[in-house]
C-alpha positions as CSV (number, residue, x, y, z in Angstrom):
1,X,158.2,5.1,-118.6
2,X,158.6,7.1,-121.8
3,X,156.5,10.0,-123.0
4,X,154.0,9.8,-125.8
5,X,155.9,11.3,-128.8
6,X,152.9,12.2,-131.0
7,X,151.5,15.7,-131.2
8,X,147.8,16.4,-130.7
9,X,146.3,17.9,-133.8
10,X,144.0,20.9,-133.8
11,X,140.3,20.0,-133.7
12,X,138.6,20.0,-137.2
13,X,135.6,22.2,-136.3
14,X,132.9,23.3,-138.6
15,X,132.2,27.1,-138.7
16,X,128.8,26.5,-137.2
17,X,130.1,25.3,-133.8
18,X,129.1,27.5,-130.9
19,X,132.0,29.8,-129.9
20,X,131.9,28.5,-126.3
21,X,132.2,24.9,-127.4
22,X,134.9,25.8,-129.9
23,X,137.0,27.7,-127.3
24,X,136.8,25.0,-124.7
25,X,137.7,22.1,-127.0
26,X,140.6,24.0,-128.4
27,X,141.8,24.7,-124.9
28,X,141.4,21.0,-124.1
29,X,143.4,19.8,-127.1
30,X,146.2,22.3,-126.4
31,X,146.4,21.3,-122.8
32,X,146.4,17.6,-123.7
33,X,149.2,18.2,-126.2
34,X,151.3,20.0,-123.6
35,X,150.6,17.3,-121.1
36,X,151.9,14.6,-123.5
37,X,155.0,16.7,-124.2
38,X,155.8,17.5,-120.5
39,X,154.9,14.4,-118.6
40,X,155.6,10.7,-118.9
41,X,152.9,8.1,-119.3
42,X,153.2,7.1,-115.7
43,X,153.0,10.7,-114.5
44,X,149.8,11.4,-116.6
45,X,148.2,8.2,-115.2
46,X,149.0,9.2,-111.6
47,X,146.0,9.9,-109.4
48,X,146.4,13.4,-108.0
49,X,143.0,14.1,-106.4
50,X,139.4,12.8,-105.9
51,X,136.9,14.2,-108.4
52,X,133.6,15.7,-107.6
53,X,132.0,12.5,-109.0
54,X,133.7,10.4,-106.3
55,X,136.2,8.8,-108.6
56,X,140.0,9.4,-108.6
57,X,141.3,12.1,-110.8
58,X,144.3,11.3,-113.0
59,X,146.9,14.1,-113.7
60,X,145.8,14.1,-117.4
61,X,142.2,14.8,-116.4
62,X,143.3,17.6,-114.0
63,X,145.5,19.4,-116.6
64,X,142.9,19.3,-119.4
65,X,140.0,20.2,-117.1
66,X,141.9,23.2,-115.7
67,X,142.3,24.6,-119.2
68,X,138.6,24.1,-119.9
69,X,137.6,25.8,-116.7
70,X,139.6,28.9,-117.6
71,X,138.0,29.0,-121.1
72,X,134.5,28.6,-119.7
73,X,135.1,31.4,-117.1
74,X,136.5,33.6,-119.9
75,X,133.3,33.0,-121.9
76,X,131.1,33.7,-118.9
77,X,129.3,30.3,-118.8
78,X,128.9,27.8,-116.0
79,X,130.8,24.6,-116.0
80,X,129.7,21.1,-114.9
81,X,132.6,18.6,-115.1
82,X,133.4,15.3,-113.6
83,X,136.5,16.5,-111.6
84,X,135.6,20.0,-110.5
85,X,131.8,19.5,-110.3
86,X,129.6,22.6,-110.8
87,X,131.4,25.9,-111.3
88,X,128.8,28.8,-111.1
89,X,129.8,31.8,-113.3
90,X,126.4,33.4,-113.0
91,X,125.0,32.3,-116.4
92,X,121.8,30.8,-117.7
93,X,124.1,28.6,-119.9
94,X,126.2,25.7,-118.6
95,X,128.8,23.7,-120.4
96,X,128.6,20.1,-119.4
97,X,131.9,18.3,-120.3
98,X,133.9,15.2,-120.0
99,X,137.3,16.7,-120.4
100,X,139.1,13.4,-121.3
101,X,136.8,10.5,-121.9
102,X,139.1,7.4,-122.0
103,X,141.6,8.8,-119.5
104,X,143.5,5.5,-119.1
105,X,143.9,5.4,-122.9
106,X,144.9,9.1,-123.0
107,X,147.6,8.7,-120.3
108,X,149.2,5.6,-121.9
109,X,149.2,6.8,-125.5
110,X,146.4,4.6,-126.8
111,X,144.9,6.9,-129.4
112,X,141.3,6.4,-128.3
113,X,140.2,9.4,-126.1
114,X,138.1,12.4,-126.7
115,X,136.6,15.7,-125.4
116,X,132.8,15.5,-125.2
117,X,130.5,18.4,-124.2
118,X,127.1,20.0,-124.5
119,X,125.9,23.5,-124.0
120,X,122.8,23.5,-121.8
121,X,120.6,26.6,-121.6
122,X,117.9,26.8,-118.9
123,X,118.4,23.0,-118.3
124,X,117.9,22.0,-121.9
125,X,120.9,20.8,-124.0
126,X,121.0,22.8,-127.2
127,X,124.3,21.9,-128.9
128,X,126.9,19.1,-128.5
129,X,130.5,18.6,-129.7
130,X,132.7,15.6,-129.4
131,X,136.4,15.7,-130.6
132,X,138.7,12.7,-131.0
133,X,141.9,14.0,-129.6
134,X,144.4,12.0,-131.7
135,X,142.8,12.7,-135.1
136,X,141.0,16.0,-134.5
137,X,137.8,14.5,-136.0
138,X,134.8,16.4,-134.7
139,X,131.1,15.5,-134.4
140,X,128.8,18.5,-133.8
141,X,125.0,18.6,-133.6
142,X,122.3,21.0,-132.6
143,X,119.1,19.9,-130.9
144,X,116.2,19.6,-133.3
145,X,118.4,19.9,-136.4
146,X,119.6,17.0,-138.6
147,X,123.3,16.2,-138.5
148,X,125.5,15.9,-141.6
149,X,126.1,12.2,-140.7
150,X,123.7,9.3,-140.3
151,X,123.5,6.0,-138.4
152,X,123.5,2.7,-140.3
153,X,119.8,2.3,-139.8
154,X,120.2,-1.3,-138.6
155,X,117.1,-2.7,-136.7
156,X,118.2,-6.1,-135.6
157,X,121.0,-7.3,-133.2
158,X,121.8,-10.4,-135.2
159,X,124.7,-9.6,-137.4
160,X,125.3,-6.2,-135.8
161,X,128.6,-4.5,-135.0
162,X,128.4,-3.5,-131.3
163,X,130.7,-1.7,-129.0
164,X,130.4,-2.8,-125.4
165,X,131.9,-1.7,-122.1
166,X,134.3,-4.3,-120.7
167,X,132.3,-6.9,-118.7
168,X,132.2,-5.9,-115.0
169,X,131.2,-8.0,-112.1
170,X,127.6,-8.9,-112.3
171,X,127.3,-8.1,-116.0
172,X,129.1,-11.1,-117.5
173,X,126.0,-13.0,-118.5
174,X,124.4,-10.0,-120.1
175,X,127.6,-9.2,-121.9
176,X,127.8,-12.7,-123.4
177,X,124.1,-12.7,-124.5
178,X,124.9,-9.6,-126.6
179,X,128.2,-11.0,-127.9
180,X,126.5,-14.3,-128.9
181,X,124.0,-12.4,-131.1
182,X,126.2,-9.7,-132.6
183,X,128.5,-10.2,-135.6
184,X,131.4,-8.2,-134.1
185,X,132.2,-6.8,-130.6
186,X,134.6,-4.0,-129.9
187,X,135.8,-2.7,-126.5
188,X,137.4,0.7,-127.0
189,X,137.1,2.0,-123.4
190,X,135.8,5.4,-124.3
191,X,132.0,5.6,-124.2
192,X,131.8,9.2,-125.7
193,X,133.8,8.2,-128.8
194,X,131.9,4.9,-129.2
195,X,128.5,6.7,-129.2
196,X,129.8,9.0,-132.0
197,X,130.8,5.9,-134.0
198,X,127.2,4.9,-133.7
199,X,126.0,8.3,-134.8
200,X,128.2,8.4,-137.9
201,X,127.4,4.8,-139.0
202,X,130.8,3.2,-138.3
203,X,129.2,0.7,-135.8
204,X,125.5,-0.2,-135.1
205,X,125.3,0.2,-131.4
206,X,127.1,0.8,-128.1
207,X,125.9,-0.5,-124.7
208,X,126.7,-0.6,-121.0
209,X,125.3,-4.1,-120.2
210,X,124.0,-3.1,-116.8
211,X,126.9,-1.6,-114.8
212,X,125.4,1.8,-114.3
213,X,128.7,3.4,-115.0
214,X,127.8,6.5,-116.9
215,X,127.4,10.0,-115.5
216,X,125.6,12.9,-117.2
217,X,128.8,14.1,-119.0
218,X,129.4,10.7,-120.4
219,X,126.1,10.7,-122.3
220,X,124.8,14.3,-122.8
221,X,126.7,14.9,-126.1
222,X,125.2,11.6,-127.4
223,X,121.8,12.7,-126.2
224,X,121.9,15.6,-128.7
225,X,124.0,14.0,-131.4
226,X,122.3,10.6,-131.9
227,X,118.8,11.8,-132.6
228,X,120.2,14.4,-135.0
229,X,121.8,11.5,-136.9
230,X,118.7,9.3,-136.9
231,X,119.7,7.2,-133.8
232,X,118.6,6.9,-130.2
233,X,120.1,7.1,-126.8
234,X,118.3,5.3,-124.0
235,X,118.9,4.1,-120.4
236,X,118.8,0.3,-119.8
237,X,116.1,0.8,-117.2
238,X,114.2,3.6,-118.8
239,X,115.5,6.4,-116.6
240,X,115.4,9.8,-118.2
241,X,118.7,11.6,-118.8
242,X,118.1,15.0,-117.3
243,X,120.4,17.9,-116.5
244,X,121.4,18.5,-112.9
245,X,124.6,19.1,-110.8
246,X,124.3,15.8,-108.8
247,X,127.2,13.7,-110.0
248,X,126.2,10.7,-107.9
249,X,123.5,9.9,-110.5
250,X,124.3,7.0,-112.9
251,X,122.9,5.5,-116.0
252,X,123.5,2.4,-118.2
253,X,123.6,4.0,-121.6
254,X,122.3,2.3,-124.8
255,X,123.2,4.0,-128.1
256,X,121.7,2.5,-131.2
257,X,121.2,3.2,-134.9
258,X,117.4,2.8,-134.5
259,X,114.8,2.5,-131.7
260,X,114.2,-1.1,-132.8
261,X,117.8,-2.1,-132.3
262,X,117.9,-0.3,-128.9
263,X,114.8,-2.2,-127.7
264,X,116.3,-5.5,-128.8
265,X,119.6,-4.7,-127.1
266,X,117.8,-3.8,-123.8
267,X,115.7,-7.0,-124.0
268,X,118.8,-9.1,-124.6
269,X,120.8,-7.5,-121.7
270,X,117.9,-7.8,-119.3
271,X,117.4,-11.4,-120.3
């Protein structure tokens, strides 16, 4: 199988991004670019280990996470990542990251994958950054401060544009209930990127219709970014998204332009 011929651009970061987040995402983008240059699509997709979260680790994940771990150690912050788990560097600050969200896309050359991370200080997320690898587009936000972008403000599911996770066993009926109400459905296979599309107003909502797929690093950037853009991030069953090193915890994330739309999505999914 051939390699992906397209270079990975440098992240387009605003000057206000925290230096730790900036350093780690640049390391991630550089590592992903080298991986696409040096390995075939089949090699990047190969499962090379079992991650700390209990799921297989693709080579593309391992290569990018390794570069992030080096950058985090150089900056003197702890790291919580899906493959390596918790790496304690003796700091009150922890970088929680999904090195490559949309790993299958990233390995095969589908240009829908991203870095997503948040800086957590004393168990409170204070700043988040998500970067779309193939474009360099970046969404940054600080807790308690308004972002430069806004959600659509939509309050009703009927006529909405919604991103959904692919229907998994046991969620098919809920998936169809949402699809039958919405105007347009997209399945992009990268939750972190899809929640940012909600935050910037490109789509109205994103939902996991009950599969409990998401880990902390899948949602923590959205937990900071969506409220800063006027939106909301909830769990389908009302479970709080809290910091902790236990990667066995799972959530069904609901990202929406408004609380009213999130509530209607949840009611529709639960039936």
